[in-house]
Backbone as numpy.savetxt, mean C-alpha at the origin, in Angstrom:
# Nx Ny Nz CAx CAy CAz Cx Cy Cz
28.75 -15.49 -33.14 29.01 -17.05 -33.95 28.55 -18.11 -33.39
27.83 -19.18 -34.35 27.18 -20.24 -33.82 28.57 -21.21 -33.12
27.64 -22.23 -32.32 28.54 -22.99 -31.45 28.04 -24.75 -32.27
29.18 -24.80 -32.42 29.19 -26.70 -33.04 28.87 -27.79 -32.07
27.59 -28.20 -31.52 27.25 -28.43 -30.43 28.18 -30.09 -30.45
29.49 -30.38 -31.49 30.09 -31.71 -31.69 31.54 -30.95 -30.87
32.09 -29.78 -30.98 32.66 -29.52 -29.91 32.46 -29.13 -28.33
31.68 -29.17 -28.14 31.26 -29.69 -26.26 31.82 -30.26 -25.68
32.37 -30.67 -24.91 33.00 -31.76 -24.33 31.77 -32.40 -23.31
31.61 -33.57 -23.47 31.26 -34.66 -22.47 30.99 -33.82 -21.35
32.29 -33.48 -20.68 33.00 -32.95 -18.89 31.84 -31.95 -19.17
31.67 -30.99 -19.89 31.40 -29.76 -19.35 29.33 -30.05 -19.79
29.38 -30.58 -20.41 27.82 -30.94 -20.42 27.01 -31.38 -18.99
28.17 -32.16 -18.13 27.54 -32.67 -17.43 27.47 -31.56 -16.22
28.40 -31.03 -16.39 28.20 -29.29 -15.57 27.59 -28.49 -15.51
26.99 -28.63 -16.71 25.78 -27.24 -16.92 24.82 -28.17 -16.86
24.80 -29.46 -16.72 23.92 -29.97 -16.40 23.29 -29.93 -14.68
24.80 -30.46 -13.78 25.08 -30.73 -12.78 24.70 -29.17 -12.05
24.75 -28.21 -12.62 24.43 -26.60 -12.00 23.30 -26.82 -12.47
22.33 -26.94 -13.10 20.62 -26.77 -13.24 20.84 -27.09 -12.23
20.37 -29.11 -12.32 19.34 -29.61 -11.15 20.52 -28.77 -9.76
21.03 -28.57 -9.53 21.93 -28.53 -8.09 20.78 -27.06 -7.79
20.73 -26.40 -8.62 19.64 -25.21 -8.71 18.23 -25.52 -8.42
17.59 -25.67 -9.11 16.42 -26.41 -9.22 16.09 -27.00 -7.73
17.21 -27.85 -7.11 17.03 -28.31 -6.10 17.06 -27.50 -4.86
17.74 -26.44 -4.62 18.14 -24.79 -4.31 16.03 -24.38 -4.08
16.37 -24.14 -5.48 14.80 -23.83 -5.14 13.52 -24.78 -4.63
13.55 -25.85 -5.12 12.42 -26.75 -4.40 12.67 -27.24 -2.98
13.86 -26.60 -2.31 13.93 -26.80 -0.87 13.11 -25.38 0.05
13.51 -24.75 -1.07 13.15 -23.05 -0.40 11.25 -23.07 0.41
11.35 -22.54 1.92 12.92 -21.56 2.35 13.39 -22.78 3.53
14.76 -22.26 3.40 15.26 -23.20 4.67 15.87 -22.62 6.26
14.84 -21.81 5.82 15.84 -20.18 6.59 14.85 -19.12 6.90
14.72 -18.25 8.55 13.21 -17.47 7.92 13.52 -16.30 6.96
12.37 -15.61 6.21 12.32 -15.05 5.45 11.89 -13.66 5.81
12.79 -12.76 5.40 12.17 -10.80 6.06 11.37 -10.50 5.02
10.72 -9.77 5.55 9.90 -8.99 4.87 9.74 -8.24 5.42
10.50 -6.77 4.21 10.74 -5.31 4.71 9.68 -4.49 4.69
8.86 -3.81 5.96 7.89 -2.88 5.78 7.82 -1.76 5.37
7.74 -0.89 5.00 7.77 0.98 4.83 6.90 1.79 5.81
6.64 0.88 7.49 5.93 1.49 8.01 6.45 1.02 9.60
5.56 1.91 10.62 6.09 1.26 12.31 5.71 0.63 12.33
5.80 -0.22 13.59 5.27 -1.21 14.14 3.13 -0.45 14.24
2.22 -1.20 14.35 0.96 -0.80 14.80 0.22 -0.09 13.69
1.20 0.56 12.46 0.14 1.33 11.77 -0.63 0.46 10.48
-1.13 1.22 9.68 -2.01 0.58 9.30 -0.99 -1.08 7.87
0.11 -0.08 7.15 0.42 -1.57 6.56 1.02 -2.52 7.21
1.91 -2.08 8.39 1.89 -2.92 9.07 1.18 -4.28 9.93
0.14 -3.55 10.29 -1.22 -4.46 10.27 -1.32 -5.75 9.71
-1.75 -5.42 7.69 -1.75 -6.29 7.52 -0.49 -7.30 7.37
0.76 -6.86 7.63 1.83 -8.07 7.66 1.75 -8.54 8.72
1.21 -7.96 9.96 0.85 -9.14 11.33 0.36 -9.74 11.21
-0.52 -9.94 9.91 -2.03 -10.88 9.90 -1.40 -11.65 8.09
-0.74 -11.69 7.59 -0.12 -12.60 6.45 1.02 -13.13 7.06
2.15 -12.27 7.70 3.42 -13.04 7.88 2.89 -14.59 8.46
2.20 -14.77 9.77 2.02 -15.82 10.28 1.80 -16.70 9.42
0.40 -16.36 8.71 -0.23 -17.49 7.60 0.96 -18.08 7.08
1.55 -17.24 5.92 2.70 -17.50 5.52 3.37 -18.53 6.05
4.19 -18.20 6.76 4.93 -18.76 7.84 4.57 -20.21 8.65
3.57 -20.26 8.56 2.71 -21.73 8.78 2.56 -22.40 7.36
2.64 -21.98 6.57 2.36 -22.69 5.28 4.08 -23.37 5.28
4.69 -22.43 5.20 5.82 -22.52 5.24 6.98 -23.74 6.00
6.62 -23.73 7.45 7.33 -24.36 8.31 8.84 -23.69 8.70
8.56 -21.76 8.19 9.79 -21.28 8.64 9.15 -19.98 8.85
10.14 -19.08 10.02 9.54 -17.58 10.57 9.30 -16.87 9.50
8.53 -15.71 9.20 8.46 -14.77 8.48 8.75 -13.79 9.52
10.13 -13.06 9.10 10.43 -12.07 10.12 10.07 -10.82 9.36
9.11 -9.51 10.95 8.93 -8.44 9.93 9.66 -7.28 10.46
9.86 -6.68 9.16 11.47 -5.98 9.83 11.01 -4.47 9.38
10.75 -3.80 10.23 9.76 -2.35 9.78 10.74 -1.58 10.05
10.84 -0.55 8.72 11.85 0.13 7.54 11.05 1.86 7.94
10.77 2.62 8.29 9.65 3.49 8.55 10.46 4.79 8.04
9.75 5.69 7.32 10.49 7.06 7.39 10.65 7.49 5.75
11.04 8.13 5.52 11.54 8.74 4.01 10.29 8.09 2.59
9.39 8.59 3.15 7.93 8.17 2.65 7.90 6.60 1.74
8.65 5.92 2.27 8.59 4.47 2.43 10.10 4.05 1.63
10.81 4.98 1.55 11.79 4.83 -0.37 12.85 4.10 1.20
13.12 4.67 2.35 14.12 3.51 3.25 13.58 2.09 3.28
12.74 1.48 3.05 12.15 0.44 3.24 12.81 -0.36 1.78
11.82 0.16 0.37 11.79 0.24 -0.48 13.72 -0.21 -1.19
14.47 0.52 -0.55 16.02 0.53 -1.07 16.41 -0.22 -0.50
15.78 -0.89 0.67 16.61 -1.67 1.22 16.09 -3.25 0.71
15.02 -3.33 -0.01 14.76 -4.48 -0.63 15.20 -4.37 -1.83
15.19 -3.38 -2.85 16.09 -2.88 -3.80 17.28 -3.91 -3.98
17.84 -3.86 -2.72 19.01 -4.24 -2.66 20.02 -5.44 -1.83
18.88 -5.97 -1.55 19.31 -7.15 -0.73 19.06 -8.47 -2.10
20.17 -9.24 -1.60 19.95 -10.54 -2.79 18.87 -11.01 -3.11
19.18 -11.50 -4.76 17.57 -11.79 -5.19 17.42 -13.41 -4.77
17.69 -13.77 -3.70 17.05 -14.85 -3.35 15.44 -15.70 -2.88
14.80 -14.86 -2.62 14.20 -15.28 -2.26 13.60 -15.20 -0.09
15.01 -14.23 -0.05 15.03 -14.17 1.85 15.00 -13.41 2.24
14.61 -12.22 0.99 14.32 -10.86 1.49 13.36 -10.42 0.62
11.87 -9.78 1.16 10.74 -9.48 0.33 9.89 -7.94 0.59
9.48 -7.43 0.30 9.21 -6.10 0.51 7.79 -5.94 0.30
7.41 -4.64 0.68 5.83 -4.61 1.19 5.72 -3.72 0.12
4.61 -4.10 -1.01 4.15 -3.07 -1.75 2.90 -2.07 -1.28
3.11 -0.33 -0.89 1.60 0.23 -1.22 1.39 1.33 -1.85
0.42 1.55 -1.83 -0.06 2.51 -3.60 0.74 3.90 -2.47
0.81 3.71 -1.82 1.37 5.08 -0.97 2.80 5.57 -1.48
3.68 4.10 -0.82 5.04 4.30 -0.91 5.76 3.42 -2.12
4.80 3.01 -2.68 5.79 1.88 -4.07 5.22 2.97 -5.40
4.09 3.86 -5.26 3.89 4.25 -6.67 3.82 5.92 -6.27
2.86 6.52 -5.32 3.26 7.69 -5.34 3.78 8.49 -4.66
5.28 7.83 -3.87 6.40 8.13 -3.43 7.43 7.93 -5.26
6.65 7.94 -5.94 7.86 7.94 -7.35 8.10 9.21 -7.82
6.79 9.79 -7.70 6.06 10.84 -8.29 6.01 12.84 -7.21
6.28 11.92 -6.21 6.62 13.22 -5.21 7.79 13.36 -4.51
8.52 12.55 -5.06 9.96 12.95 -4.13 11.47 13.08 -5.69
11.97 14.19 -5.26 12.81 14.78 -6.09 13.61 13.68 -6.90
13.65 12.14 -6.12 15.01 11.29 -6.67 14.66 10.49 -5.60
14.53 9.03 -6.02 14.73 7.69 -4.66 15.96 7.65 -4.85
16.48 6.39 -4.31 17.89 5.64 -4.02 17.83 4.50 -5.19
17.33 4.00 -5.87 16.12 3.71 -6.39 16.37 3.45 -7.18
16.19 2.56 -8.76 15.34 2.65 -9.98 13.50 1.68 -9.73
12.70 3.15 -9.59 11.49 2.26 -9.49 11.15 0.48 -10.41
11.67 1.58 -11.74 11.18 0.85 -12.90 11.89 -0.91 -13.10
12.99 -0.37 -12.58 14.02 -1.50 -13.37 14.30 -2.63 -11.88
14.39 -2.19 -10.38 14.81 -3.19 -9.56 14.11 -3.84 -8.74
12.95 -3.69 -8.91 11.86 -4.97 -8.45 10.86 -5.68 -8.82
11.07 -6.85 -8.40 9.71 -7.66 -9.13 8.67 -7.75 -8.63
7.21 -7.21 -9.09 5.73 -7.30 -8.73 5.45 -8.94 -8.33
5.08 -8.90 -7.19 4.91 -10.41 -6.39 3.34 -10.65 -7.19
2.48 -9.99 -5.59 1.32 -10.64 -5.50 0.35 -8.85 -4.81
-0.58 -9.25 -5.61 -1.50 -8.31 -4.48 -2.43 -8.62 -3.13
-2.45 -8.18 -2.31 -2.62 -8.88 -0.97 -4.12 -8.48 -0.29
-4.51 -6.91 -0.15 -5.77 -6.96 -0.30 -5.79 -5.17 -0.59
-7.01 -4.64 0.01 -7.43 -3.38 -1.00 -8.05 -2.97 0.54
-7.88 -1.31 0.39 -8.86 -1.25 1.82 -9.11 0.27 1.33
-10.45 1.03 1.62 -10.93 2.76 1.30 -10.38 3.64 2.31
-10.19 4.92 2.23 -10.01 6.07 2.85 -11.42 6.06 3.31
-10.94 7.17 4.87 -12.37 7.22 5.56 -12.74 9.18 4.88
-13.47 10.06 4.68 -14.04 11.32 5.12 -14.55 11.43 6.53
-13.71 12.23 7.15 -14.09 12.13 8.94 -14.05 13.86 8.95
-14.59 14.30 9.99 -14.95 15.92 10.75 -14.72 15.85 11.89
-14.06 16.73 12.57 -14.39 17.19 13.74 -16.05 17.04 14.46
-16.71 16.34 15.24 -17.84 16.54 15.79 -18.62 17.63 15.60
-17.50 18.57 16.07 -17.88 20.06 16.33 -18.48 21.01 15.46
-17.68 20.33 13.72 -17.42 20.98 12.82 -19.65 20.91 12.39
-20.03 21.93 11.70 -21.77 22.22 11.88 -21.75 21.18 10.57
-21.31 19.82 10.10 -21.61 19.74 9.13 -22.06 17.86 9.27
-23.01 17.65 8.72 -23.54 16.30 8.55 -23.17 15.40 7.25
-22.82 16.19 6.40 -22.87 15.51 4.88 -21.49 15.93 4.01
-21.03 15.32 3.07 -20.35 15.77 1.93 -20.81 17.10 1.65
-21.81 16.84 1.14 -22.77 18.14 0.44 -22.32 19.58 1.19
-22.78 19.09 3.05 -22.69 20.50 3.50 -21.27 20.62 3.80
-20.47 19.62 3.52 -19.06 20.26 4.23 -18.54 21.09 3.12
-18.96 20.52 2.00 -18.41 21.46 0.25 -18.80 22.73 0.61
-20.76 22.93 0.37 -20.89 24.49 1.20 -20.06 24.94 2.02
-20.18 24.56 3.32 -19.56 25.10 4.14 -17.76 25.41 4.27
-16.88 24.84 3.25 -15.73 25.12 2.60 -15.66 26.13 2.08
-16.62 26.45 1.13 -17.16 27.35 -0.41 -17.60 28.39 0.33
-17.78 28.60 1.82 -18.53 30.05 2.15 -17.36 30.21 3.05
-15.93 29.59 3.06 -15.11 30.06 4.14 -13.56 29.65 2.97
-13.28 30.00 1.92 -11.84 29.53 1.92 -10.40 29.58 2.25
-9.91 28.39 2.19 -8.62 28.81 2.58 -9.08 28.75 4.62
-10.20 28.94 5.31 -10.54 28.36 6.62 -10.58 27.49 6.99
-10.80 25.96 6.25 -11.28 24.82 6.61 -9.82 24.18 7.11
-9.17 23.34 7.47 -7.63 22.95 7.59 -7.97 21.63 8.05
-7.19 20.97 6.89 -7.74 19.02 6.80 -6.04 19.07 7.10
-5.66 17.21 7.64 -4.61 16.80 7.77 -4.44 15.76 7.09
-2.75 15.36 6.91 -2.40 14.35 6.43 -0.89 13.77 7.41
-0.32 12.80 6.86 0.83 12.14 7.76 1.94 13.05 6.54
1.81 14.04 5.89 2.68 14.66 5.78 2.85 15.77 4.15
3.28 16.14 3.30 3.68 16.79 2.11 3.80 15.57 1.30
2.97 15.12 0.08 3.48 14.07 -0.47 2.81 12.86 0.04
2.10 12.42 1.56 2.13 11.49 1.17 0.97 11.24 0.70
0.35 9.55 0.98 -1.18 9.31 -0.01 -1.96 10.07 0.55
-2.11 10.37 1.80 -3.68 11.06 2.73 -3.65 12.06 1.93
-2.23 13.07 2.02 -2.15 14.40 1.00 -2.39 14.15 -0.46
-2.31 13.16 -1.25 -2.38 12.75 -2.60 -3.93 13.02 -2.48
-4.76 12.33 -1.99 -5.78 12.08 -1.89 -6.66 13.28 -1.35
-6.50 13.78 -0.78 -7.34 14.63 -0.25 -7.66 16.01 -1.48
-6.31 16.18 -2.05 -5.68 17.17 -3.16 -7.17 16.80 -3.79
-7.19 15.07 -4.30 -7.52 14.79 -5.82 -9.41 15.85 -4.86
-10.15 14.98 -3.55 -11.06 15.74 -3.31 -11.58 17.40 -3.36
-10.45 18.14 -3.31 -10.56 19.24 -3.19 -10.28 19.48 -4.66
-9.68 19.34 -5.18 -9.84 19.36 -6.68 -11.21 19.03 -7.81
-12.38 18.15 -7.33 -12.94 17.83 -7.54 -14.32 18.54 -6.58
-14.31 18.92 -6.02 -14.79 19.36 -4.98 -15.06 20.99 -5.33
-13.96 21.42 -6.24 -13.76 22.71 -6.61 -13.92 23.85 -4.76
-13.27 23.05 -3.86 -13.19 23.97 -2.63 -11.54 24.46 -2.16
-11.56 25.07 -1.05 -10.22 25.77 -1.34 -10.47 26.09 0.58
-9.10 24.27 0.94 -9.01 24.14 1.94 -7.33 24.01 1.96
-7.00 24.45 3.60 -5.98 24.63 3.47 -4.91 23.34 4.28
-4.19 23.09 3.32 -3.05 21.34 3.72 -2.41 21.50 5.02
-2.54 20.92 6.33 -1.50 20.90 7.85 -0.96 19.77 7.70
-0.06 19.63 6.96 1.20 18.57 7.27 2.11 17.99 8.81
1.19 16.69 9.00 2.38 15.75 10.12 2.61 15.51 10.09
3.70 14.85 10.68 4.96 13.87 10.84 3.97 12.43 11.12
2.88 12.42 11.36 2.45 10.84 10.91 0.85 10.83 11.08
0.46 9.54 11.12 -1.09 9.64 11.06 -1.67 9.56 12.11
-1.43 8.95 13.51 -1.81 9.08 14.82 -1.71 10.84 15.33
-0.38 11.29 14.65 -0.29 12.92 15.31 -2.10 13.85 14.72
-1.87 13.64 13.16 -2.91 13.80 12.63 -4.35 13.74 13.03
-4.74 12.53 13.16 -5.82 12.55 13.99 -6.16 12.51 15.16
-5.03 12.70 16.09 -5.46 12.82 17.44 -5.31 14.90 17.46
-5.29 15.65 16.95 -5.69 16.97 16.39 -6.68 17.36 15.69
-7.38 16.50 14.45 -8.17 15.97 14.34 -9.71 15.56 15.42
-9.32 15.38 16.03 -10.21 14.70 17.63 -10.09 16.26 18.49
-8.93 16.64 18.56 -8.71 17.66 20.04 -9.48 18.72 18.96
-9.77 19.24 17.67 -10.35 20.14 16.98 -9.15 21.34 16.43
-8.17 20.61 16.55 -6.88 21.76 16.08 -7.24 21.51 14.46
-7.42 20.81 13.69 -8.02 20.61 12.19 -9.51 20.01 12.28
-9.78 20.29 11.25 -11.23 20.45 10.73 -11.69 18.76 9.93
-10.74 18.52 9.03 -11.30 17.61 8.77 -10.05 16.38 8.14
-10.87 15.50 7.71 -9.26 14.39 7.28 -9.77 13.26 6.22
-9.17 13.10 4.92 -9.55 12.13 4.54 -8.31 10.45 4.98
-8.15 9.57 5.95 -7.65 9.23 5.93 -7.47 7.84 6.50
-6.89 6.78 7.14 -6.86 5.22 6.42 -8.24 4.95 7.75
-8.80 3.81 6.85 -9.87 3.26 7.36 -9.63 2.11 8.76
-9.05 1.66 8.27 -8.35 0.86 9.70 -8.26 1.26 11.47
-7.20 2.94 11.40 -6.75 4.21 12.28 -8.18 4.54 12.43
-9.05 5.05 11.80 -9.86 6.10 12.34 -11.70 5.36 12.24
-11.65 4.48 11.57 -12.92 3.86 12.50 -12.94 3.11 13.75
-12.08 2.94 15.22 -12.32 3.57 16.20 -13.11 4.52 16.60
-12.27 5.56 16.17 -12.40 6.85 17.01 -14.08 7.56 16.01
-14.52 7.04 15.26 -15.69 7.33 14.34 -16.89 6.36 15.39
-16.09 5.74 16.13 -17.58 4.61 16.61 -17.87 4.67 18.30
-16.18 5.69 18.72 -16.68 5.74 20.05 -17.00 7.42 19.84
-17.37 7.99 18.73 -17.79 9.11 19.21 -16.93 10.61 18.68
-15.85 10.13 18.48 -14.82 11.37 18.69 -14.45 12.03 17.21
-15.25 10.97 16.43 -15.07 11.76 14.59 -16.23 11.53 14.02
-16.94 12.54 13.53 -17.80 12.50 12.69 -17.79 11.81 11.15
-17.82 10.56 10.60 -17.72 9.96 9.55 -18.67 10.69 8.21
-18.17 11.22 7.30 -19.51 11.09 6.15 -19.71 10.34 4.72
-17.57 9.92 4.49 -17.89 9.28 3.45 -16.82 8.17 3.53
-16.91 6.92 2.60 -16.18 6.22 2.43 -15.61 5.74 1.16
-14.53 5.60 0.78 -14.11 6.29 -0.25 -14.21 5.00 -1.25
-14.60 3.59 -0.70 -14.72 2.80 -1.94 -16.10 2.60 -2.84
-15.77 1.46 -3.87 -16.95 1.19 -4.46 -18.55 0.95 -4.07
-18.91 -0.09 -2.69 -19.55 -0.21 -1.91 -19.66 0.73 -0.39
-20.49 0.60 0.00 -20.58 0.72 1.64 -19.74 -0.37 1.89
-19.28 -0.05 3.82 -18.26 -1.39 4.56 -19.36 -1.66 5.31
-19.19 -3.31 5.49 -20.60 -3.22 5.98 -19.66 -2.88 7.93
-18.24 -2.93 8.73 -18.23 -2.69 9.77 -18.13 -1.53 9.47
-19.51 -0.45 8.36 -19.49 0.86 9.12 -21.22 1.40 7.57
-21.85 0.83 7.87 -23.23 0.88 6.54 -24.08 1.81 6.30
-23.94 2.38 7.34 -24.65 3.90 7.94 -23.73 4.57 6.82
-22.90 4.88 6.82 -21.26 5.72 5.95 -21.85 5.54 4.36
-22.17 6.75 3.88 -22.11 6.61 2.15 -20.55 6.61 1.68
-21.17 5.89 0.31 -20.13 6.04 -0.47 -19.37 7.57 -1.24
-18.29 7.64 -1.87 -18.17 9.24 -2.04 -18.80 9.09 -2.87
-19.43 8.13 -4.46 -20.25 8.37 -5.31 -21.87 8.51 -4.26
-21.93 8.32 -3.83 -23.31 8.24 -3.25 -23.71 9.40 -2.37
-22.35 10.24 -2.16 -22.13 11.86 -1.44 -21.91 12.75 -2.44
-22.13 12.22 -4.20 -22.04 13.34 -4.93 -20.90 13.45 -5.67
-19.64 12.88 -4.63 -18.40 12.80 -5.57 -17.66 11.96 -6.25
-18.18 11.47 -7.07 -17.62 9.87 -7.66 -15.78 10.12 -7.71
-15.75 10.64 -8.40 -14.27 11.77 -8.97 -13.62 10.88 -7.55
-13.38 10.91 -6.41 -12.95 10.59 -5.38 -13.00 9.23 -4.73
-13.44 8.39 -5.56 -13.66 7.12 -5.23 -12.45 6.34 -6.09
-11.96 5.60 -4.07 -10.50 5.29 -4.26 -10.30 3.90 -3.74
-9.51 3.41 -3.87 -9.29 2.06 -2.65 -7.75 2.39 -2.57
-6.75 1.67 -1.80 -5.68 1.81 -1.84 -5.53 0.29 -1.61
-4.13 -0.16 -1.97 -3.80 -1.55 -1.90 -2.21 -1.92 -1.59
-2.28 -2.82 -0.83 -1.36 -3.82 0.02 -0.55 -4.74 -0.83
0.58 -4.50 -1.42 1.37 -6.20 -2.07 2.33 -6.22 -1.58
2.81 -6.90 -2.36 4.12 -7.93 -1.85 4.92 -7.92 -3.42
5.89 -7.00 -3.36 6.93 -7.12 -4.18 8.76 -7.73 -3.94
10.02 -7.87 -4.91 10.92 -8.22 -4.41 12.53 -7.58 -5.24
13.06 -8.28 -4.71 14.96 -7.59 -6.07 13.98 -8.21 -7.36
13.83 -7.41 -8.26 14.51 -7.76 -9.66 14.59 -8.81 -10.47
16.30 -9.46 -9.54 17.02 -10.43 -10.18 16.09 -11.71 -9.81
15.45 -11.51 -8.88 14.45 -12.90 -8.04 14.40 -13.97 -9.24
14.90 -15.23 -8.95 14.43 -16.11 -10.11 12.92 -16.69 -10.50
12.23 -16.11 -11.45 10.61 -16.53 -12.07 10.63 -17.89 -11.17
10.98 -18.54 -10.94 10.87 -19.58 -10.50 10.20 -19.88 -9.00
11.32 -19.09 -8.20 11.00 -18.38 -6.92 10.08 -17.17 -6.83
9.86 -16.52 -7.32 9.16 -15.74 -7.82 7.40 -16.33 -7.82
7.35 -17.38 -8.75 6.13 -17.84 -8.67 5.30 -18.69 -7.38
6.56 -19.89 -7.20 6.47 -19.51 -5.90 5.48 -18.76 -4.78
6.81 -17.84 -4.52 6.12 -17.14 -3.47 4.69 -16.68 -3.51
4.17 -16.05 -4.99 3.40 -15.20 -5.26 2.22 -16.94 -5.07
2.37 -17.85 -5.05 1.39 -19.05 -5.26 1.08 -18.94 -3.32
2.21 -18.92 -2.56 1.71 -18.67 -0.95 0.97 -17.87 -0.86
1.64 -16.39 -0.77 0.70 -15.47 -0.59 -0.23 -15.70 -0.94
-0.90 -15.96 -2.00 -2.06 -15.61 -2.65 -3.26 -16.74 -1.71
-2.63 -17.60 -1.42 -2.99 -18.84 -0.97 -3.40 -18.54 -0.16
-2.58 -17.45 1.48 -2.19 -17.38 2.36 -3.63 -16.56 2.82
-3.61 -15.22 1.41 -4.98 -14.33 1.94 -6.44 -14.83 1.56
-6.44 -16.30 0.68 -7.45 -17.25 0.42 -7.79 -17.43 1.81
-7.56 -17.90 2.81 -7.58 -18.23 4.17 -8.61 -18.14 4.83
-10.21 -18.73 5.04 -10.87 -17.72 5.85 -10.57 -17.33 6.89
-9.62 -17.68 7.62 -9.11 -17.21 9.02 -8.24 -15.40 8.59
-7.23 -16.07 7.72 -7.37 -14.01 7.09 -7.87 -13.33 6.68
-8.76 -14.21 5.18 -10.06 -13.13 5.52 -10.80 -12.21 6.35
-11.36 -12.71 7.50 -11.83 -12.78 8.61 -10.84 -11.62 9.22
-9.82 -11.74 9.81 -8.74 -10.36 10.42 -8.32 -9.37 9.24
-8.47 -9.32 8.76 -8.47 -8.34 7.30 -9.28 -7.33 7.49
-10.86 -8.60 7.26 -11.64 -7.49 7.17 -12.56 -6.67 8.52
-11.84 -7.17 9.96 -12.15 -6.76 10.45 -11.07 -5.08 10.85
-10.34 -5.23 9.85 -9.01 -3.87 9.83 -9.44 -2.93 8.66
-10.50 -3.82 8.29 -11.58 -2.63 6.94 -10.92 -2.86 5.85
-9.93 -4.55 5.21 -9.50 -4.39 4.76 -9.96 -5.91 3.67
-9.87 -5.69 2.37 -10.50 -7.28 1.50 -9.90 -7.39 0.77
-9.64 -9.11 1.00 -8.24 -9.78 1.01 -8.74 -9.99 -0.71
-7.80 -9.98 -1.27 -8.17 -9.39 -3.10 -6.70 -10.15 -4.09
-6.68 -11.30 -3.85 -5.50 -12.17 -4.57 -5.56 -12.05 -6.21
-4.89 -11.25 -6.70 -4.85 -11.62 -8.19 -3.34 -12.49 -8.56
-3.77 -12.55 -10.36 -2.52 -13.15 -10.62 -1.41 -11.90 -10.83
-0.06 -12.63 -11.36 1.27 -11.71 -11.02 0.58 -10.77 -11.74
0.68 -11.47 -13.31 0.30 -10.20 -14.43 -0.37 -9.13 -14.28
-1.79 -9.50 -13.71 -2.60 -8.36 -13.19 -1.66 -7.29 -12.16
-1.20 -7.79 -11.51 -0.36 -6.95 -10.34 -0.06 -6.26 -10.96
1.60 -7.03 -11.99 2.11 -5.93 -12.86 1.37 -4.28 -13.53
0.24 -5.29 -13.99 -0.62 -4.25 -14.78 -1.07 -3.05 -13.98
-1.27 -3.45 -12.42 -2.11 -2.42 -11.87 -1.31 -1.58 -11.25
0.03 -2.06 -11.10 0.94 -0.85 -10.54 1.64 0.06 -11.79
1.53 -0.21 -12.58 1.92 0.24 -14.01 0.42 1.24 -14.27
-0.75 0.93 -14.01 -1.46 1.65 -14.31 -2.36 2.95 -13.42
-1.35 2.77 -12.13 -1.44 3.65 -11.14 -0.37 4.42 -11.04
0.31 4.24 -11.11 1.69 4.68 -12.00 1.55 6.06 -12.64
0.58 5.48 -13.80 0.25 7.15 -14.58 -0.78 7.61 -14.04
-1.81 6.78 -12.98 -2.78 7.92 -12.84 -2.29 8.82 -11.88
-1.71 8.01 -10.66 -1.38 9.06 -9.92 -0.35 10.05 -10.09
0.59 10.11 -11.15 1.30 10.34 -11.51 0.97 12.04 -11.93
0.08 11.84 -12.74 -1.18 12.70 -13.36 -1.80 13.15 -12.32
-1.81 13.02 -11.33 -2.48 14.02 -10.01 -1.50 14.46 -9.36
-0.21 13.90 -9.29 0.31 14.45 -8.41 1.15 15.74 -9.24
1.03 16.03 -10.31 1.83 16.39 -11.63 1.06 17.97 -11.88
-0.44 17.56 -11.59 -1.36 18.34 -11.93 -1.86 19.33 -10.53
-2.10 18.68 -9.15 -1.75 19.58 -7.82 -0.28 20.11 -7.63
0.54 19.93 -8.25 1.90 19.99 -7.84 2.61 19.88 -6.43
2.34 18.74 -5.90 2.86 17.62 -5.40 3.55 17.41 -4.63
4.41 17.96 -3.99 5.84 17.91 -3.45 6.13 16.87 -2.35
6.76 16.00 -1.53 7.15 15.66 -0.63 8.06 16.67 -0.46
8.38 16.26 1.32 9.05 17.59 2.45 10.92 17.34 1.84
């Protein structure tokens, strides 16, 4: 039914305009109190480290605290669920990573939210490579030697990850299928636990987070064979890329981004995107991220949305092909 404009009473028009003005004023004043940033990892982890760098930079721009709310566990779904069910008022934001925001949807039989409906993709913050490292006692000094060694000993080379269905598990399975080696997965409950067993020699190899493995390589406790980024890292200039090592299919960069409850008003979403993107363009932040092996990489909201969708297709196919499931 079409509404006759002449039948709308002046008082009703005034109320409509007043509500619209009040809503705009509320958005204009945002944020008027601390903003909570829900992180799908424990303090000190790689995703938490990014938040500890970017959060204060955004807080300085806003003049309001950004409170880091760590919600580890369940492949990131605990944190994601907290974000999905929060009021869409801009005062609860969620951290999105390739592991917890994309892969989790494919390795878990079910999640307590609707991945494609309950979130809005706000901003991409940075990218980071993985690092393939071995215990120094393993008699290999290159990826080619590792592949030859593993092929001569089917299922006798053990690799660690932070659990069944974790990003480290999925990424290493891609390496396994790309090289044709038969290696045995040993799932751990955390990244530090798997790295300590790699150092101790209980497992032989691991494709892990650059930020956490780099110090062990520098100290000589681990031997790096390749980095998964398209270019070598200035922090490890002698370590070849996977492509240079002969495994271009294992070229992978993971990312960390920002999302929010799906019904966040567009005006607020645009503003939050602008502030976080500006923060990661700050030279100080760029340097701090680089020190943990991350490259600041702000892109448009539309480009980030496309990235999330394309990675869902890519990793969904890899996970299905390799029959990967979470615990």
